[in-house]
PDB file of N, H, CA, C and O in Angstrom:
ATOM      1  N   MET A   1     110.229  58.052  94.821  1.00  0.00           N
ATOM      2  CA  MET A   1     110.007  58.350  96.225  1.00  0.00           C
ATOM      3  C   MET A   1     110.540  59.727  96.581  1.00  0.00           C
ATOM      4  O   MET A   1     111.603  60.141  96.119  1.00  0.00           O
ATOM      5  N   ARG A   2     109.818  60.390  97.369  1.00  0.00           N
ATOM      6  H   ARG A   2     108.954  60.053  97.745  1.00  0.00           H
ATOM      7  CA  ARG A   2     110.259  61.727  97.817  1.00  0.00           C
ATOM      8  C   ARG A   2     110.829  61.601  99.219  1.00  0.00           C
ATOM      9  O   ARG A   2     110.145  61.153 100.140  1.00  0.00           O
ATOM     10  N   CYS A   3     112.070  61.994  99.371  1.00  0.00           N
ATOM     11  H   CYS A   3     112.625  62.357  98.623  1.00  0.00           H
ATOM     12  CA  CYS A   3     112.770  61.881 100.669  1.00  0.00           C
ATOM     13  C   CYS A   3     112.885  63.265 101.274  1.00  0.00           C
ATOM     14  O   CYS A   3     113.241  64.219 100.582  1.00  0.00           O
ATOM     15  N   ARG A   4     112.597  63.380 102.522  1.00  0.00           N
ATOM     16  H   ARG A   4     112.308  62.605 103.084  1.00  0.00           H
ATOM     17  CA  ARG A   4     112.667  64.677 103.180  1.00  0.00           C
ATOM     18  C   ARG A   4     113.698  64.768 104.312  1.00  0.00           C
ATOM     19  O   ARG A   4     114.023  65.856 104.787  1.00  0.00           O
ATOM     20  N   ASP A   5     114.202  63.604 104.733  1.00  0.00           N
ATOM     21  H   ASP A   5     113.937  62.720 104.347  1.00  0.00           H
ATOM     22  CA  ASP A   5     115.141  63.628 105.850  1.00  0.00           C
ATOM     23  C   ASP A   5     116.059  62.404 105.700  1.00  0.00           C
ATOM     24  O   ASP A   5     115.786  61.527 104.880  1.00  0.00           O
ATOM     25  N   PRO A   6     117.136  62.341 106.479  1.00  0.00           N
ATOM     26  CA  PRO A   6     118.088  61.216 106.357  1.00  0.00           C
ATOM     27  C   PRO A   6     117.393  59.845 106.454  1.00  0.00           C
ATOM     28  O   PRO A   6     117.716  58.940 105.685  1.00  0.00           O
ATOM     29  N   GLN A   7     116.470  59.689 107.364  1.00  0.00           N
ATOM     30  H   GLN A   7     116.208  60.424 107.988  1.00  0.00           H
ATOM     31  CA  GLN A   7     115.821  58.375 107.528  1.00  0.00           C
ATOM     32  C   GLN A   7     114.968  58.066 106.307  1.00  0.00           C
ATOM     33  O   GLN A   7     114.859  56.902 105.922  1.00  0.00           O
ATOM     34  N   GLY A   8     114.367  59.062 105.691  1.00  0.00           N
ATOM     35  H   GLY A   8     114.455  60.008 106.003  1.00  0.00           H
ATOM     36  CA  GLY A   8     113.577  58.821 104.482  1.00  0.00           C
ATOM     37  C   GLY A   8     114.482  58.350 103.353  1.00  0.00           C
ATOM     38  O   GLY A   8     114.113  57.440 102.610  1.00  0.00           O
ATOM     39  N   TYR A   9     115.652  58.945 103.208  1.00  0.00           N
ATOM     40  H   TYR A   9     115.952  59.684 103.811  1.00  0.00           H
ATOM     41  CA  TYR A   9     116.619  58.482 102.184  1.00  0.00           C
ATOM     42  C   TYR A   9     117.056  57.059 102.492  1.00  0.00           C
ATOM     43  O   TYR A   9     117.146  56.235 101.582  1.00  0.00           O
ATOM     44  N   ALA A  10     117.327  56.755 103.749  1.00  0.00           N
ATOM     45  H   ALA A  10     117.254  57.425 104.488  1.00  0.00           H
ATOM     46  CA  ALA A  10     117.770  55.423 104.122  1.00  0.00           C
ATOM     47  C   ALA A  10     116.656  54.399 103.840  1.00  0.00           C
ATOM     48  O   ALA A  10     116.936  53.309 103.340  1.00  0.00           O
ATOM     49  N   ASP A  11     115.426  54.734 104.151  1.00  0.00           N
ATOM     50  H   ASP A  11     115.199  55.619 104.558  1.00  0.00           H
ATOM     51  CA  ASP A  11     114.293  53.841 103.881  1.00  0.00           C
ATOM     52  C   ASP A  11     114.170  53.577 102.383  1.00  0.00           C
ATOM     53  O   ASP A  11     113.985  52.433 101.967  1.00  0.00           O
ATOM     54  N   ALA A  12     114.270  54.623 101.577  1.00  0.00           N
ATOM     55  H   ALA A  12     114.421  55.552 101.915  1.00  0.00           H
ATOM     56  CA  ALA A  12     114.172  54.478 100.117  1.00  0.00           C
ATOM     57  C   ALA A  12     115.330  53.636  99.610  1.00  0.00           C
ATOM     58  O   ALA A  12     115.115  52.757  98.776  1.00  0.00           O
ATOM     59  N   ALA A  13     116.564  53.873 100.088  1.00  0.00           N
ATOM     60  H   ALA A  13     116.738  54.588 100.765  1.00  0.00           H
ATOM     61  CA  ALA A  13     117.717  53.095  99.644  1.00  0.00           C
ATOM     62  C   ALA A  13     117.557  51.627  99.994  1.00  0.00           C
ATOM     63  O   ALA A  13     117.889  50.752  99.194  1.00  0.00           O
ATOM     64  N   HIS A  14     117.053  51.359 101.181  1.00  0.00           N
ATOM     65  H   HIS A  14     116.783  52.070 101.830  1.00  0.00           H
ATOM     66  CA  HIS A  14     116.828  49.978 101.621  1.00  0.00           C
ATOM     67  C   HIS A  14     115.792  49.314 100.666  1.00  0.00           C
ATOM     68  O   HIS A  14     115.971  48.158 100.282  1.00  0.00           O
ATOM     69  N   GLN A  15     114.753  50.013 100.298  1.00  0.00           N
ATOM     70  H   GLN A  15     114.608  50.952 100.610  1.00  0.00           H
ATOM     71  CA  GLN A  15     113.764  49.442  99.394  1.00  0.00           C
ATOM     72  C   GLN A  15     114.356  49.140  98.024  1.00  0.00           C
ATOM     73  O   GLN A  15     114.092  48.088  97.440  1.00  0.00           O
ATOM     74  N   TYR A  16     115.162  50.077  97.515  1.00  0.00           N
ATOM     75  H   TYR A  16     115.376  50.931  97.989  1.00  0.00           H
ATOM     76  CA  TYR A  16     115.774  49.852  96.194  1.00  0.00           C
ATOM     77  C   TYR A  16     116.697  48.659  96.222  1.00  0.00           C
ATOM     78  O   TYR A  16     116.702  47.860  95.286  1.00  0.00           O
ATOM     79  N   VAL A  17     117.480  48.521  97.276  1.00  0.00           N
ATOM     80  H   VAL A  17     117.476  49.170  98.037  1.00  0.00           H
ATOM     81  CA  VAL A  17     118.408  47.386  97.415  1.00  0.00           C
ATOM     82  C   VAL A  17     117.611  46.118  97.493  1.00  0.00           C
ATOM     83  O   VAL A  17     117.999  45.109  96.904  1.00  0.00           O
ATOM     84  N   ALA A  18     116.497  46.139  98.211  1.00  0.00           N
ATOM     85  H   ALA A  18     116.182  46.958  98.690  1.00  0.00           H
ATOM     86  CA  ALA A  18     115.633  44.938  98.351  1.00  0.00           C
ATOM     87  C   ALA A  18     115.018  44.560  96.992  1.00  0.00           C
ATOM     88  O   ALA A  18     114.711  43.390  96.766  1.00  0.00           O
ATOM     89  N   MET A  19     114.839  45.515  96.104  1.00  0.00           N
ATOM     90  H   MET A  19     115.089  46.466  96.288  1.00  0.00           H
ATOM     91  CA  MET A  19     114.317  45.249  94.783  1.00  0.00           C
ATOM     92  C   MET A  19     115.391  44.730  93.827  1.00  0.00           C
ATOM     93  O   MET A  19     115.101  44.325  92.701  1.00  0.00           O
ATOM     94  N   GLY A  20     116.648  44.754  94.307  1.00  0.00           N
ATOM     95  H   GLY A  20     116.883  45.084  95.221  1.00  0.00           H
ATOM     96  CA  GLY A  20     117.737  44.230  93.489  1.00  0.00           C
ATOM     97  C   GLY A  20     118.626  45.253  92.802  1.00  0.00           C
ATOM     98  O   GLY A  20     119.520  44.897  92.035  1.00  0.00           O
ATOM     99  N   TYR A  21     118.378  46.517  93.080  1.00  0.00           N
ATOM    100  H   TYR A  21     117.652  46.807  93.704  1.00  0.00           H
ATOM    101  CA  TYR A  21     119.240  47.541  92.472  1.00  0.00           C
ATOM    102  C   TYR A  21     120.669  47.410  93.028  1.00  0.00           C
ATOM    103  O   TYR A  21     120.865  47.173  94.220  1.00  0.00           O
ATOM    104  N   ARG A  22     121.634  47.564  92.162  1.00  0.00           N
ATOM    105  H   ARG A  22     121.476  47.757  91.194  1.00  0.00           H
ATOM    106  CA  ARG A  22     123.069  47.496  92.562  1.00  0.00           C
ATOM    107  C   ARG A  22     123.744  48.839  92.346  1.00  0.00           C
ATOM    108  O   ARG A  22     124.953  48.959  92.544  1.00  0.00           O
ATOM    109  N   TYR A  23     122.999  49.832  91.952  1.00  0.00           N
ATOM    110  H   TYR A  23     122.017  49.735  91.792  1.00  0.00           H
ATOM    111  CA  TYR A  23     123.519  51.142  91.725  1.00  0.00           C
ATOM    112  C   TYR A  23     122.425  52.152  92.060  1.00  0.00           C
ATOM    113  O   TYR A  23     121.367  52.133  91.432  1.00  0.00           O
ATOM    114  N   ILE A  24     122.648  53.006  93.003  1.00  0.00           N
ATOM    115  H   ILE A  24     123.508  53.021  93.513  1.00  0.00           H
ATOM    116  CA  ILE A  24     121.618  53.975  93.396  1.00  0.00           C
ATOM    117  C   ILE A  24     122.241  55.388  93.396  1.00  0.00           C
ATOM    118  O   ILE A  24     123.459  55.545  93.482  1.00  0.00           O
ATOM    119  N   ALA A  25     121.394  56.375  93.301  1.00  0.00           N
ATOM    120  H   ALA A  25     120.405  56.247  93.232  1.00  0.00           H
ATOM    121  CA  ALA A  25     121.858  57.757  93.259  1.00  0.00           C
ATOM    122  C   ALA A  25     120.835  58.629  94.014  1.00  0.00           C
ATOM    123  O   ALA A  25     119.821  59.034  93.446  1.00  0.00           O
ATOM    124  N   PRO A  26     121.118  58.915  95.318  1.00  0.00           N
ATOM    125  CA  PRO A  26     120.202  59.780  96.044  1.00  0.00           C
ATOM    126  C   PRO A  26     120.138  61.145  95.395  1.00  0.00           C
ATOM    127  O   PRO A  26     121.175  61.756  95.136  1.00  0.00           O
ATOM    128  N   GLY A  27     118.964  61.621  95.135  1.00  0.00           N
ATOM    129  H   GLY A  27     118.122  61.125  95.346  1.00  0.00           H
ATOM    130  CA  GLY A  27     118.810  62.864  94.416  1.00  0.00           C
ATOM    131  C   GLY A  27     118.261  63.980  95.323  1.00  0.00           C
ATOM    132  O   GLY A  27     117.912  63.746  96.480  1.00  0.00           O
ATOM    133  N   GLY A  28     118.199  65.178  94.773  1.00  0.00           N
ATOM    134  H   GLY A  28     118.483  65.368  93.834  1.00  0.00           H
ATOM    135  CA  GLY A  28     117.617  66.296  95.471  1.00  0.00           C
ATOM    136  C   GLY A  28     118.497  66.914  96.531  1.00  0.00           C
ATOM    137  O   GLY A  28     118.001  67.630  97.401  1.00  0.00           O
ATOM    138  N   LEU A  29     119.789  66.656  96.482  1.00  0.00           N
ATOM    139  H   LEU A  29     120.192  66.074  95.776  1.00  0.00           H
ATOM    140  CA  LEU A  29     120.683  67.121  97.552  1.00  0.00           C
ATOM    141  C   LEU A  29     121.530  68.323  97.125  1.00  0.00           C
ATOM    142  O   LEU A  29     122.226  68.899  97.961  1.00  0.00           O
ATOM    143  N   VAL A  30     121.492  68.697  95.912  1.00  0.00           N
ATOM    144  H   VAL A  30     120.926  68.229  95.233  1.00  0.00           H
ATOM    145  CA  VAL A  30     122.400  69.750  95.374  1.00  0.00           C
ATOM    146  C   VAL A  30     122.353  71.047  96.166  1.00  0.00           C
ATOM    147  O   VAL A  30     123.391  71.676  96.375  1.00  0.00           O
ATOM    148  N   ARG A  31     121.218  71.445  96.592  1.00  0.00           N
ATOM    149  H   ARG A  31     120.375  70.934  96.421  1.00  0.00           H
ATOM    150  CA  ARG A  31     121.095  72.735  97.312  1.00  0.00           C
ATOM    151  C   ARG A  31     121.211  72.582  98.804  1.00  0.00           C
ATOM    152  O   ARG A  31     121.102  73.568  99.533  1.00  0.00           O
ATOM    153  N   SER A  32     121.426  71.388  99.276  1.00  0.00           N
ATOM    154  H   SER A  32     121.514  70.587  98.684  1.00  0.00           H
ATOM    155  CA  SER A  32     121.551  71.111 100.725  1.00  0.00           C
ATOM    156  C   SER A  32     122.920  71.468 101.255  1.00  0.00           C
ATOM    157  O   SER A  32     123.918  71.329 100.549  1.00  0.00           O
ATOM    158  N   PRO A  33     122.977  71.925 102.487  1.00  0.00           N
ATOM    159  CA  PRO A  33     124.316  72.158 103.084  1.00  0.00           C
ATOM    160  C   PRO A  33     125.076  70.845 103.187  1.00  0.00           C
ATOM    161  O   PRO A  33     124.487  69.771 103.305  1.00  0.00           O
ATOM    162  N   THR A  34     126.371  70.959 103.140  1.00  0.00           N
ATOM    163  H   THR A  34     126.849  71.832 103.044  1.00  0.00           H
ATOM    164  CA  THR A  34     127.219  69.758 103.180  1.00  0.00           C
ATOM    165  C   THR A  34     126.974  68.909 104.441  1.00  0.00           C
ATOM    166  O   THR A  34     127.009  67.681 104.367  1.00  0.00           O
ATOM    167  N   LYS A  35     126.734  69.536 105.572  1.00  0.00           N
ATOM    168  H   LYS A  35     126.706  70.534 105.632  1.00  0.00           H
ATOM    169  CA  LYS A  35     126.472  68.768 106.817  1.00  0.00           C
ATOM    170  C   LYS A  35     125.212  67.920 106.663  1.00  0.00           C
ATOM    171  O   LYS A  35     125.166  66.781 107.127  1.00  0.00           O
ATOM    172  N   GLU A  36     124.183  68.479 106.005  1.00  0.00           N
ATOM    173  H   GLU A  36     124.220  69.405 105.628  1.00  0.00           H
ATOM    174  CA  GLU A  36     122.955  67.710 105.789  1.00  0.00           C
ATOM    175  C   GLU A  36     123.184  66.562 104.799  1.00  0.00           C
ATOM    176  O   GLU A  36     122.656  65.466 104.986  1.00  0.00           O
ATOM    177  N   ILE A  37     123.952  66.807 103.772  1.00  0.00           N
ATOM    178  H   ILE A  37     124.381  67.698 103.620  1.00  0.00           H
ATOM    179  CA  ILE A  37     124.271  65.745 102.819  1.00  0.00           C
ATOM    180  C   ILE A  37     125.008  64.628 103.542  1.00  0.00           C
ATOM    181  O   ILE A  37     124.699  63.457 103.317  1.00  0.00           O
ATOM    182  N   LEU A  38     125.949  64.939 104.382  1.00  0.00           N
ATOM    183  H   LEU A  38     126.200  65.890 104.564  1.00  0.00           H
ATOM    184  CA  LEU A  38     126.679  63.901 105.097  1.00  0.00           C
ATOM    185  C   LEU A  38     125.788  63.121 106.078  1.00  0.00           C
ATOM    186  O   LEU A  38     125.986  61.924 106.289  1.00  0.00           O
ATOM    187  N   ARG A  39     124.797  63.821 106.677  1.00  0.00           N
ATOM    188  H   ARG A  39     124.636  64.792 106.505  1.00  0.00           H
ATOM    189  CA  ARG A  39     123.835  63.083 107.534  1.00  0.00           C
ATOM    190  C   ARG A  39     123.038  62.106 106.704  1.00  0.00           C
ATOM    191  O   ARG A  39     122.811  60.973 107.128  1.00  0.00           O
ATOM    192  N   VAL A  40     122.610  62.524 105.534  1.00  0.00           N
ATOM    193  H   VAL A  40     122.795  63.445 105.190  1.00  0.00           H
ATOM    194  CA  VAL A  40     121.878  61.627 104.647  1.00  0.00           C
ATOM    195  C   VAL A  40     122.748  60.423 104.267  1.00  0.00           C
ATOM    196  O   VAL A  40     122.300  59.281 104.363  1.00  0.00           O
ATOM    197  N   LEU A  41     123.963  60.671 103.843  1.00  0.00           N
ATOM    198  H   LEU A  41     124.327  61.599 103.765  1.00  0.00           H
ATOM    199  CA  LEU A  41     124.854  59.588 103.426  1.00  0.00           C
ATOM    200  C   LEU A  41     125.176  58.640 104.568  1.00  0.00           C
ATOM    201  O   LEU A  41     125.279  57.432 104.355  1.00  0.00           O
ATOM    202  N   GLU A  42     125.337  59.160 105.767  1.00  0.00           N
ATOM    203  H   GLU A  42     125.254  60.142 105.940  1.00  0.00           H
ATOM    204  CA  GLU A  42     125.569  58.292 106.949  1.00  0.00           C
ATOM    205  C   GLU A  42     124.403  57.350 107.125  1.00  0.00           C
ATOM    206  O   GLU A  42     124.607  56.160 107.365  1.00  0.00           O
ATOM    207  N   ALA A  43     123.179  57.852 107.012  1.00  0.00           N
ATOM    208  H   ALA A  43     123.014  58.818 106.817  1.00  0.00           H
ATOM    209  CA  ALA A  43     121.980  57.009 107.213  1.00  0.00           C
ATOM    210  C   ALA A  43     121.914  56.013 106.099  1.00  0.00           C
ATOM    211  O   ALA A  43     121.670  54.836 106.363  1.00  0.00           O
ATOM    212  N   VAL A  44     122.117  56.413 104.863  1.00  0.00           N
ATOM    213  H   VAL A  44     122.314  57.369 104.648  1.00  0.00           H
ATOM    214  CA  VAL A  44     122.026  55.496 103.709  1.00  0.00           C
ATOM    215  C   VAL A  44     123.144  54.437 103.820  1.00  0.00           C
ATOM    216  O   VAL A  44     122.908  53.255 103.570  1.00  0.00           O
ATOM    217  N   HIS A  45     124.316  54.854 104.182  1.00  0.00           N
ATOM    218  H   HIS A  45     124.509  55.814 104.385  1.00  0.00           H
ATOM    219  CA  HIS A  45     125.443  53.916 104.293  1.00  0.00           C
ATOM    220  C   HIS A  45     125.139  52.758 105.276  1.00  0.00           C
ATOM    221  O   HIS A  45     125.641  51.649 105.093  1.00  0.00           O
ATOM    222  N   GLN A  46     124.344  53.010 106.283  1.00  0.00           N
ATOM    223  H   GLN A  46     123.937  53.911 106.431  1.00  0.00           H
ATOM    224  CA  GLN A  46     124.002  52.002 107.267  1.00  0.00           C
ATOM    225  C   GLN A  46     123.150  50.884 106.647  1.00  0.00           C
ATOM    226  O   GLN A  46     123.171  49.759 107.145  1.00  0.00           O
ATOM    227  N   VAL A  47     122.407  51.168 105.578  1.00  0.00           N
ATOM    228  H   VAL A  47     122.389  52.082 105.173  1.00  0.00           H
ATOM    229  CA  VAL A  47     121.486  50.168 105.022  1.00  0.00           C
ATOM    230  C   VAL A  47     121.883  49.650 103.647  1.00  0.00           C
ATOM    231  O   VAL A  47     121.251  48.733 103.123  1.00  0.00           O
ATOM    232  N   VAL A  48     122.927  50.230 103.060  1.00  0.00           N
ATOM    233  H   VAL A  48     123.440  50.975 103.485  1.00  0.00           H
ATOM    234  CA  VAL A  48     123.335  49.796 101.725  1.00  0.00           C
ATOM    235  C   VAL A  48     124.558  48.903 101.813  1.00  0.00           C
ATOM    236  O   VAL A  48     125.587  49.314 102.349  1.00  0.00           O
ATOM    237  N   PRO A  49     124.458  47.666 101.287  1.00  0.00           N
ATOM    238  CA  PRO A  49     125.605  46.783 101.375  1.00  0.00           C
ATOM    239  C   PRO A  49     126.748  47.245 100.479  1.00  0.00           C
ATOM    240  O   PRO A  49     126.560  48.059  99.575  1.00  0.00           O
ATOM    241  N   GLU A  50     127.944  46.706 100.752  1.00  0.00           N
ATOM    242  H   GLU A  50     128.097  46.045 101.487  1.00  0.00           H
ATOM    243  CA  GLU A  50     129.156  47.111 100.034  1.00  0.00           C
ATOM    244  C   GLU A  50     129.082  46.895  98.511  1.00  0.00           C
ATOM    245  O   GLU A  50     129.726  47.621  97.754  1.00  0.00           O
ATOM    246  N   HIS A  51     128.307  45.907  98.066  1.00  0.00           N
ATOM    247  H   HIS A  51     127.784  45.317  98.681  1.00  0.00           H
ATOM    248  CA  HIS A  51     128.261  45.616  96.647  1.00  0.00           C
ATOM    249  C   HIS A  51     127.396  46.621  95.872  1.00  0.00           C
ATOM    250  O   HIS A  51     127.363  46.568  94.643  1.00  0.00           O
ATOM    251  N   VAL A  52     126.720  47.506  96.537  1.00  0.00           N
ATOM    252  H   VAL A  52     126.747  47.549  97.535  1.00  0.00           H
ATOM    253  CA  VAL A  52     125.878  48.486  95.881  1.00  0.00           C
ATOM    254  C   VAL A  52     126.683  49.777  95.718  1.00  0.00           C
ATOM    255  O   VAL A  52     127.187  50.307  96.708  1.00  0.00           O
ATOM    256  N   ASP A  53     126.816  50.292  94.498  1.00  0.00           N
ATOM    257  H   ASP A  53     126.407  49.861  93.694  1.00  0.00           H
ATOM    258  CA  ASP A  53     127.510  51.520  94.237  1.00  0.00           C
ATOM    259  C   ASP A  53     126.532  52.695  94.341  1.00  0.00           C
ATOM    260  O   ASP A  53     125.338  52.559  94.073  1.00  0.00           O
ATOM    261  N   MET A  54     127.077  53.856  94.739  1.00  0.00           N
ATOM    262  H   MET A  54     128.047  53.966  94.956  1.00  0.00           H
ATOM    263  CA  MET A  54     126.266  55.038  94.889  1.00  0.00           C
ATOM    264  C   MET A  54     126.924  56.204  94.169  1.00  0.00           C
ATOM    265  O   MET A  54     128.146  56.352  94.153  1.00  0.00           O
ATOM    266  N   HIS A  55     126.061  57.032  93.572  1.00  0.00           N
ATOM    267  H   HIS A  55     125.068  56.911  93.585  1.00  0.00           H
ATOM    268  CA  HIS A  55     126.501  58.228  92.867  1.00  0.00           C
ATOM    269  C   HIS A  55     125.765  59.446  93.375  1.00  0.00           C
ATOM    270  O   HIS A  55     124.583  59.381  93.712  1.00  0.00           O
ATOM    271  N   LEU A  56     126.488  60.577  93.427  1.00  0.00           N
ATOM    272  H   LEU A  56     127.448  60.631  93.153  1.00  0.00           H
ATOM    273  CA  LEU A  56     125.865  61.829  93.834  1.00  0.00           C
ATOM    274  C   LEU A  56     125.833  62.778  92.628  1.00  0.00           C
ATOM    275  O   LEU A  56     126.871  63.029  92.016  1.00  0.00           O
ATOM    276  N   PHE A  57     124.708  63.281  92.299  1.00  0.00           N
ATOM    277  H   PHE A  57     123.865  63.077  92.796  1.00  0.00           H
ATOM    278  CA  PHE A  57     124.575  64.193  91.155  1.00  0.00           C
ATOM    279  C   PHE A  57     124.990  65.606  91.540  1.00  0.00           C
ATOM    280  O   PHE A  57     124.405  66.209  92.440  1.00  0.00           O
ATOM    281  N   GLY A  58     126.023  66.141  90.842  1.00  0.00           N
ATOM    282  H   GLY A  58     126.499  65.651  90.111  1.00  0.00           H
ATOM    283  CA  GLY A  58     126.384  67.540  90.986  1.00  0.00           C
ATOM    284  C   GLY A  58     126.909  67.942  92.323  1.00  0.00           C
ATOM    285  O   GLY A  58     126.788  69.112  92.685  1.00  0.00           O
ATOM    286  N   LEU A  59     127.483  67.050  93.083  1.00  0.00           N
ATOM    287  H   LEU A  59     127.582  66.099  92.789  1.00  0.00           H
ATOM    288  CA  LEU A  59     127.941  67.405  94.437  1.00  0.00           C
ATOM    289  C   LEU A  59     129.461  67.369  94.530  1.00  0.00           C
ATOM    290  O   LEU A  59     130.019  66.517  95.221  1.00  0.00           O
ATOM    291  N   ALA A  60     130.126  68.273  93.851  1.00  0.00           N
ATOM    292  H   ALA A  60     129.673  68.966  93.290  1.00  0.00           H
ATOM    293  CA  ALA A  60     131.574  68.326  93.897  1.00  0.00           C
ATOM    294  C   ALA A  60     131.969  69.246  95.026  1.00  0.00           C
ATOM    295  O   ALA A  60     132.455  70.355  94.805  1.00  0.00           O
ATOM    296  N   ARG A  61     131.759  68.782  96.221  1.00  0.00           N
ATOM    297  H   ARG A  61     131.364  67.881  96.401  1.00  0.00           H
ATOM    298  CA  ARG A  61     132.171  69.540  97.414  1.00  0.00           C
ATOM    299  C   ARG A  61     133.590  69.071  97.804  1.00  0.00           C
ATOM    300  O   ARG A  61     133.764  68.056  98.477  1.00  0.00           O
ATOM    301  N   LEU A  62     134.570  69.825  97.368  1.00  0.00           N
ATOM    302  H   LEU A  62     134.429  70.650  96.820  1.00  0.00           H
ATOM    303  CA  LEU A  62     135.965  69.372  97.535  1.00  0.00           C
ATOM    304  C   LEU A  62     136.306  69.002  98.959  1.00  0.00           C
ATOM    305  O   LEU A  62     137.009  68.018  99.189  1.00  0.00           O
ATOM    306  N   GLY A  63     135.839  69.747  99.892  1.00  0.00           N
ATOM    307  H   GLY A  63     135.269  70.547  99.705  1.00  0.00           H
ATOM    308  CA  GLY A  63     136.142  69.463 101.293  1.00  0.00           C
ATOM    309  C   GLY A  63     135.490  68.219 101.817  1.00  0.00           C
ATOM    310  O   GLY A  63     135.880  67.718 102.872  1.00  0.00           O
ATOM    311  N   ALA A  64     134.487  67.692 101.099  1.00  0.00           N
ATOM    312  H   ALA A  64     134.171  68.099 100.242  1.00  0.00           H
ATOM    313  CA  ALA A  64     133.758  66.547 101.587  1.00  0.00           C
ATOM    314  C   ALA A  64     134.014  65.286 100.724  1.00  0.00           C
ATOM    315  O   ALA A  64     133.419  64.237 100.969  1.00  0.00           O
ATOM    316  N   LEU A  65     134.889  65.399  99.730  1.00  0.00           N
ATOM    317  H   LEU A  65     135.372  66.252  99.531  1.00  0.00           H
ATOM    318  CA  LEU A  65     135.120  64.240  98.834  1.00  0.00           C
ATOM    319  C   LEU A  65     135.566  63.010  99.588  1.00  0.00           C
ATOM    320  O   LEU A  65     135.109  61.907  99.289  1.00  0.00           O
ATOM    321  N   GLY A  66     136.458  63.171 100.571  1.00  0.00           N
ATOM    322  H   GLY A  66     136.829  64.067 100.814  1.00  0.00           H
ATOM    323  CA  GLY A  66     136.907  62.060 101.356  1.00  0.00           C
ATOM    324  C   GLY A  66     135.779  61.384 102.122  1.00  0.00           C
ATOM    325  O   GLY A  66     135.710  60.158 102.213  1.00  0.00           O
ATOM    326  N   ASP A  67     134.887  62.224 102.678  1.00  0.00           N
ATOM    327  H   ASP A  67     134.943  63.219 102.604  1.00  0.00           H
ATOM    328  CA  ASP A  67     133.717  61.674 103.370  1.00  0.00           C
ATOM    329  C   ASP A  67     132.779  60.961 102.404  1.00  0.00           C
ATOM    330  O   ASP A  67     132.252  59.892 102.713  1.00  0.00           O
ATOM    331  N   PHE A  68     132.577  61.553 101.243  1.00  0.00           N
ATOM    332  H   PHE A  68     133.006  62.421 100.992  1.00  0.00           H
ATOM    333  CA  PHE A  68     131.744  60.919 100.237  1.00  0.00           C
ATOM    334  C   PHE A  68     132.253  59.502  99.925  1.00  0.00           C
ATOM    335  O   PHE A  68     131.490  58.536  99.905  1.00  0.00           O
ATOM    336  N   ALA A  69     133.556  59.414  99.685  1.00  0.00           N
ATOM    337  H   ALA A  69     134.176  60.198  99.700  1.00  0.00           H
ATOM    338  CA  ALA A  69     134.179  58.121  99.338  1.00  0.00           C
ATOM    339  C   ALA A  69     134.049  57.166 100.475  1.00  0.00           C
ATOM    340  O   ALA A  69     133.733  55.994 100.267  1.00  0.00           O
ATOM    341  N   ARG A  70     134.289  57.638 101.701  1.00  0.00           N
ATOM    342  H   ARG A  70     134.546  58.589 101.870  1.00  0.00           H
ATOM    343  CA  ARG A  70     134.169  56.759 102.908  1.00  0.00           C
ATOM    344  C   ARG A  70     132.774  56.189 103.064  1.00  0.00           C
ATOM    345  O   ARG A  70     132.586  55.077 103.557  1.00  0.00           O
ATOM    346  N   LEU A  71     131.792  56.982 102.630  1.00  0.00           N
ATOM    347  H   LEU A  71     131.945  57.886 102.229  1.00  0.00           H
ATOM    348  CA  LEU A  71     130.360  56.584 102.775  1.00  0.00           C
ATOM    349  C   LEU A  71     129.846  55.863 101.546  1.00  0.00           C
ATOM    350  O   LEU A  71     128.636  55.681 101.412  1.00  0.00           O
ATOM    351  N   GLY A  72     130.719  55.447 100.649  1.00  0.00           N
ATOM    352  H   GLY A  72     131.702  55.595 100.758  1.00  0.00           H
ATOM    353  CA  GLY A  72     130.328  54.535  99.542  1.00  0.00           C
ATOM    354  C   GLY A  72     130.015  55.223  98.217  1.00  0.00           C
ATOM    355  O   GLY A  72     129.487  54.571  97.315  1.00  0.00           O
ATOM    356  N   CYS A  73     130.309  56.481  98.064  1.00  0.00           N
ATOM    357  H   CYS A  73     130.737  57.010  98.797  1.00  0.00           H
ATOM    358  CA  CYS A  73     130.025  57.160  96.802  1.00  0.00           C
ATOM    359  C   CYS A  73     131.258  57.154  95.940  1.00  0.00           C
ATOM    360  O   CYS A  73     132.367  57.412  96.407  1.00  0.00           O
ATOM    361  N   GLY A  74     131.052  56.856  94.677  1.00  0.00           N
ATOM    362  H   GLY A  74     130.151  56.646  94.297  1.00  0.00           H
ATOM    363  CA  GLY A  74     132.140  56.917  93.692  1.00  0.00           C
ATOM    364  C   GLY A  74     133.173  55.791  93.767  1.00  0.00           C
ATOM    365  O   GLY A  74     134.347  55.979  93.448  1.00  0.00           O
ATOM    366  N   ARG A  75     132.713  54.638  94.189  1.00  0.00           N
ATOM    367  H   ARG A  75     131.759  54.486  94.448  1.00  0.00           H
ATOM    368  CA  ARG A  75     133.612  53.476  94.241  1.00  0.00           C
ATOM    369  C   ARG A  75     133.993  53.049  92.869  1.00  0.00           C
ATOM    370  O   ARG A  75     134.744  52.087  92.708  1.00  0.00           O
TER     371      ARG A  75
END
């Protein structure tokens, strides 16, 4: 699925969870500004249950690591 905005990422995440995935990794965010990444994660966090783990590829944004963890990444 190609996601273009936070709601698109949330819709895709919801579909993957509905299919039974317990580990998801939103992609295509590496070149995005940190604020946009956080908007995406906020939207995804709303639809992904606690038992689903999330990974971010190549996003070592030191100033945002706390936010990433709060939004369910890297549990």
